[in-house]
Every structure is written in structure tokens, then in C-alpha cells.
C-alpha positions in Angstrom: -36.4 7.0 -4.6 -33.4 6.2 -3.2 -31.1 3.6 -5.1 -30.2 0.8 -3.3 -26.7 0.1 -1.6 -24.2 -1.0 -4.4 -23.6 -4.5 -3.8 -19.9 -5.1 -4.0 -20.1 -7.6 -7.2 -21.4 -4.7 -9.1 -18.3 -2.5 -8.1 -15.8 -2.1 -10.7 -12.3 -3.2 -10.2 -11.1 0.4 -10.8 -7.8 -0.7 -8.6 -7.3 -3.5 -10.9 -7.9 -1.4 -13.7 -5.5 1.3 -13.2 -2.6 -1.0 -12.4 -3.4 -3.2 -15.7 -3.7 0.5 -17.5 -0.5 1.3 -16.1 1.8 -1.8 -16.7 0.6 -1.7 -20.3 1.5 2.1 -20.9 4.9 1.3 -19.3 5.4 -1.6 -21.4 5.8 -4.0 -17.9 7.9 -1.3 -16.7 7.3 -2.0 -13.1 8.9 1.1 -11.5 7.4 3.1 -14.1 4.1 2.2 -13.8 4.3 2.1 -9.8 5.9 5.9 -10.3 2.8 7.0 -12.4 0.3 5.5 -9.9 1.5 7.0 -6.8 1.1 10.4 -8.4 -2.0 10.0 -9.3 -3.1 8.3 -5.9 -5.3 11.1 -4.5 -7.5 11.5 -7.8 -7.7 7.8 -7.9 -9.1 7.3 -4.3 -11.6 10.0 -4.9 -12.7 8.4 -7.7 -12.6 5.0 -5.9 -14.7 7.2 -2.8 -17.3 8.2 -5.4 -17.7 4.8 -6.6 -18.2 3.2 -3.3 -20.9 5.7 -2.1 -23.1 4.9 -5.1 -26.4 4.8 -3.4 -25.1 4.6 0.2 -27.6 6.0 2.9 -25.7 9.1 3.9 -24.0 12.2 1.1 -20.5 13.4 2.0 -20.2 16.9 2.2 -17.1 17.8 0.8 -16.6 21.4 1.8 -19.0 22.4 5.2 -18.8 25.6 7.3 -15.5 24.9 9.3 -15.3 26.4 13.0 -12.1 28.7 13.5 -10.1 26.3 15.8 -10.0 23.8 12.7 -8.6 26.7 10.4 -4.8 26.8 10.3 -3.2 30.5 11.6 -1.0 30.7 9.2 -0.4 28.8 5.9 2.0 26.9 7.0 1.2 26.7 10.3 -1.3 24.4 12.3 -4.8 24.6 13.9 -5.3 24.5 17.5 -6.4 20.3 17.2 -4.4 17.8 19.4 -4.4 14.6 18.0 -3.0 12.8 20.9 0.0 11.2 18.9 2.1 8.7 20.8 5.9 9.7 21.4 5.9 7.7 25.0 8.9 5.2 26.1 9.3 3.2 28.9 11.7 5.1 31.5 12.6 2.0 33.2 12.9 -1.8 32.7 13.0 -4.7 34.6 16.3 -5.7 36.5 18.8 -7.7 33.4 19.2 -7.8 30.0 16.2 -8.1 27.6 15.5 -9.2 24.2 12.8 -6.2 22.9 10.8 -6.9 19.6 10.2 -3.6 17.6 6.5 -4.5 16.1 5.2 -2.7 13.1 1.0 -2.4 13.4 0.2 -3.1 9.5 -2.1 -0.4 7.9 -2.9 1.9 10.8 -4.3 4.5 8.8 -6.5 1.8 6.7 -7.9 0.7 9.8 -8.5 3.8 11.0 -11.0 4.5 8.5 -13.8 2.8 10.0 -14.0 5.3 13.6 -16.8 8.0 14.1 -17.2 10.7 11.3 -19.5 13.6 11.5 -21.7 13.5 8.7 -23.1 17.2 8.4 -21.9 21.0 9.6 -20.3 21.2 13.2 -22.6 22.8 15.5 -21.4 24.3 18.8 -22.7 23.2 22.1 -21.1 24.0 25.6 -21.3 21.7 28.4 -19.6 18.3 30.3 -22.1 15.8 28.1 -21.2 13.6 25.3 -23.6 12.2 23.0 -22.6 8.9 21.1 -24.6 9.5 18.4 -22.7 12.6 17.4 -18.8 13.4 16.9 -16.5 16.1 16.0 -13.9 18.0 18.4 -14.2 18.8 21.7 -12.2 21.2 24.1 -11.6 18.8 27.4 -9.2 19.4 30.7 -7.8 15.7 30.5 -7.7 14.0 33.7 -4.5 13.3 35.0 -2.8 9.9 34.4 -0.9 7.9 36.7 0.6 5.0 34.6 2.8 6.5 32.8 5.8 3.9 34.2 4.1 1.2 31.9 1.6 2.6 30.0 1.9 6.0 27.5 -0.8 8.7 28.1 -3.8 8.2 26.4 -3.6 12.1 25.3 -0.1 11.4 23.8 3.1 13.7 25.4 1.9 16.9 26.4 3.9 19.5 28.1 1.5 22.1 29.0 -1.5 21.3 31.1 -5.0 22.9 31.1 -7.8 22.5 28.4 -7.1 21.6 24.6 -8.9 20.6 21.4 -9.5 16.8 21.0 -11.0 14.6 18.5 -14.2 12.0 18.8 -11.5 8.9 19.2 -9.4 10.5 21.5 -12.6 11.5 23.9 -14.1 8.4 23.5 -11.1 6.6 24.4 -10.6 8.8 27.9 -14.0 8.2 28.7 -13.7 4.1 27.9 -10.6 4.6 30.3 -12.8 6.2 32.9 -15.5 3.6 33.1 -15.7 0.8 35.3 -14.3 -1.7 33.0 -11.1 0.1 33.1 -11.0 2.5 36.2 -7.5 3.7 35.0 -8.5 7.3 35.2 -11.4 9.9 35.7 -13.4 11.1 33.2 -12.2 14.2 31.2 -14.4 17.4 31.6 -15.7 18.4 28.3 -16.0 22.4 28.1 -17.4 23.0 24.6 -17.9 20.8 21.2 -18.4 21.3 17.5 -20.3 17.8 16.8 -22.4 16.5 14.0 -25.0 13.3 13.8 -22.4 10.9 13.0 -21.6 7.1 11.5 -18.9 4.4 12.1 -19.6 3.6 8.5 -19.6 6.3 6.3 -16.0 4.9 4.5 -16.8 1.2 5.4 -16.9 0.4 1.7 -14.1 2.8 0.8 -11.5 1.1 3.6 -12.8 -2.7 2.9 -12.2 -2.7 -0.9 -8.5 -1.1 -0.2 -8.3 -4.1 2.6 -9.2 -6.5 0.0 -6.9 -5.1 -3.0 -4.6 -4.6 -0.4 -4.8 -8.7 0.8 -4.9 -10.0 -2.8 -1.9 -7.8 -3.5 0.3 -9.6 -0.5 -1.1 -12.8 -1.6 -0.1 -12.4 -5.2 3.6 -10.6 -4.6 1.9 -7.4 -6.6 4.2 -5.0 -4.9 3.0 -2.5 -7.8 -0.5 -2.9 -6.3 0.7 -3.2 -2.4 2.1 0.5 -3.0 -0.5 1.9 -5.1 -3.1 1.1 -2.7 -0.9 2.3 0.5 -0.7 5.5 -1.5 -4.1 6.1 -1.7 -5.4 5.6 1.5 -2.2 7.6 3.1 -2.6 10.5 0.8 -6.4 10.1 1.1 -6.1 10.9 5.1 -2.9 13.7 4.6 -5.2 16.0 1.8 -8.6 15.6 2.9 -7.6 18.7 5.4 -6.2 22.1 3.7 -4.3 20.9 0.6 -3.6 21.9 -2.4 -2.9 18.4 -3.6 -6.8 17.6 -2.7 -9.5 20.5 -3.6 -12.3 17.9 -4.0 -12.5 17.2 -0.2 -12.0 20.0 2.5 -12.9 18.3 5.9 -9.9 19.0 8.3 -12.2 16.9 10.9 -12.1 14.2 9.5 -8.6 14.2 8.8 -7.9 14.5 12.9 -10.3 12.0 13.5 -8.9 9.6 11.5 -5.3 10.3 12.2 -6.6 9.9 16.3 -8.2 6.9 15.6 -5.0 5.7 14.6 -3.1 6.9 17.4 -6.0 5.1 19.7 -5.8 1.9 18.0 -1.6 2.1 18.8 -2.9 3.1 22.4 -5.6 -0.1 22.5 -3.0 -2.5 21.3 -0.2 -1.4 23.9 -2.4 -1.7 26.6 -3.3 -5.1 25.3 0.1 -6.3 25.4 0.6 -4.7 29.1 -2.9 -6.5 30.4 -1.7 -9.8 28.5 1.6 -9.4 30.7 3.7 -8.3 28.0 6.2 -5.4 29.1 5.5 -2.3 27.1 8.5 -0.7 26.0 7.9 1.8 23.7 4.8 3.2 21.5 5.1 5.6 18.5 3.0 7.1 16.2 0.5 5.0 14.4 2.1 2.0 13.8 5.4 1.3 16.3 4.9 -1.2 19.6 7.8 -2.2 21.2 7.4 -5.1 23.6 9.2 -7.6 26.3 8.0 -11.3 26.4 6.4 -13.8 24.1 4.2 -11.4 22.0 3.3 -13.8 19.3 0.5 -14.8 21.8 -1.0 -11.8 21.8 -0.6 -10.6 18.4 -1.1 -12.8 15.1 2.0 -12.4 13.0 1.6 -11.3 9.3 1.2 -8.8 6.9 -2.9 -8.8 7.4 -4.5 -5.4 8.7 -5.4 -7.5 12.1 -1.9 -8.8 12.3 1.5 -7.3 13.1 5.0 -7.9 12.0 8.6 -7.5 13.3 10.3 -4.2 12.8 13.4 -5.1 14.7 14.7 -7.3 17.4 17.3 -5.5 19.9 18.9 -6.0 23.6 18.4 -3.4 26.4 19.1 -3.5 29.8 18.1 -1.4 33.1 18.2 2.2 31.9 18.9 1.1 28.2 15.1 1.2 27.2 16.5 4.3 24.2 18.2 1.8 22.4 
């Protein structure tokens, strides 16, 4: 019989144990302990993932067949997936001189672990249909974006027109924005897809464990644990594709999907700011959002993953949004 899902109280505190052992070995030398923990962040993340998956409903298929579009063309090259990374700056500010706040989105990749991930081998399909029970990568023709003056294009900065391979979060964002609730664009045209049955909760316990450890570390002013946890989730994402640093997991589809989810999450925050009458000035990468206006009535301030913190405050005027 399948084992019951492991209760959180039954989980050993692997993060706390690792930090304690590193501090003991370094005889209290914080820098040495931190350096040792950062070196083992990838294997430790995999051990934590295994512990979190014990008794889970779905098995992780660590080395599935991968379609060619997900394979690097050269050793140092890239595959064909477009992650929709935002790199947008508003072309013109309202008249006058303004104080602009650069906000930092906390734990962007940690939050992005909650995303629809394909469970099994990716299967090919053709046609302009989307099954919400499945997830993967999709060849689409994106719709025109007519709001560039006030909001970034949800597919990011792209110089070329025509079809491109995107991931599940990008497609779902475009479909959502084309629906009656938003009505911001036409639906994308889906030409073909590689998908599998999916769940949004595959990494949920892993994410929750890292989030809780992060929150405890912040509350206790424990920078060693905080940096260790950050390294665990960021390196977990960056090495789950084709990496010599993590041979236990080969899921370039997951890597692209999680990254794209982080970018989609930032776009959603930019839209929320715009919808709450803030002026969105810049959106960059996973975690950088510049706004003009009383942002504290829109976003809670703090270091938690649902909060934002101030990265910079600067003054800009007409034609000076690049400051």
C-alpha cells in the first residue's frame, strides 16, 4: 500500500541539523560555516526534496525523455525555450519630477516553485487547444501587445515576430489576460505542445519547508541559515536542467517553467500596481519593480515572501526614467 503523506511534524529538521553541524565543525566561525554550507547547497537540496517527497502521491521522474527543443544546441549554447524574462522601462513619465521607489520582490524563485509542473514524459500534440490538467512547453504565436506605454509585454522583450516556444506559466498568463476578466490582448495561437499530466503541488512541501526555515532565520537574525536556504532553492532551480553540478535531476522543462513562473509573478505584481493607480516605471528580471506613488497601500513591506522591501529611492523627471 502507498505510504501516507509524511506529516510536517515527522520531518527531521535537515536544514537546522546541517547548520548546527557546520557551526560545530567551524568552531563557531560564521564565515567558514556559511562557505561550507553554500558548497553543499545543491546535494542538500536534493536530500531535502527526497525527504519531502516520502509518501507523496506522485513520484518524481528525474531523467525523462526530453524533446529536442529542450536540448542545448552546443555545450555552451541555449535551447529553444523563451522564458519571457521582463526587461522593461517606461518610455515616458508624467510631467514633473518624481520620487520613484525600486522594490525588491523577496524569494522570487522560492515562490515560483508553486507552479504547474509536468509529472511524466512530455507527449507531443498539435492544434490550438490547451488542457489545464496538463503542463509543459508550447509553440505559440503571441498576440500583439498594445499597452507597452504603461505595462511590460507579458512575453518579455522580444525583437523578432512569429512563433516561439514558451512554457506553461507564460501561456497561462497570456490566456488569462485574453479572457473576459482582463481583456488586455487576443488569445495566443497554439501550434503544438509537449505536455504531461501536471500538478501545482509537486514541490509544495519542499517550498514550504524552505519558506518556514527562511522566515525563522529572518526572525532570529540568522544570516547563516538565511544564505544557506537561499542557495538551496536558487541553485536547485539553476541546476535542474543540463548541469554538471546536479546529476540527480535532469528536468530542463521544470527549470524553464519555474523561471518563467517567477517572471509571470513579477508581471502580475506590475499589473496589480498599475491597477491600484501606481505608475509602473520599470520591471526587470524576477524581482525588480520600480513604481511611482504610495506603494505601501498596495504591497506589504517586509522580508517575507509575500512582502516587498525597498531597494532604492531615486528622483526622475520627464524622459529621465533611466536613472
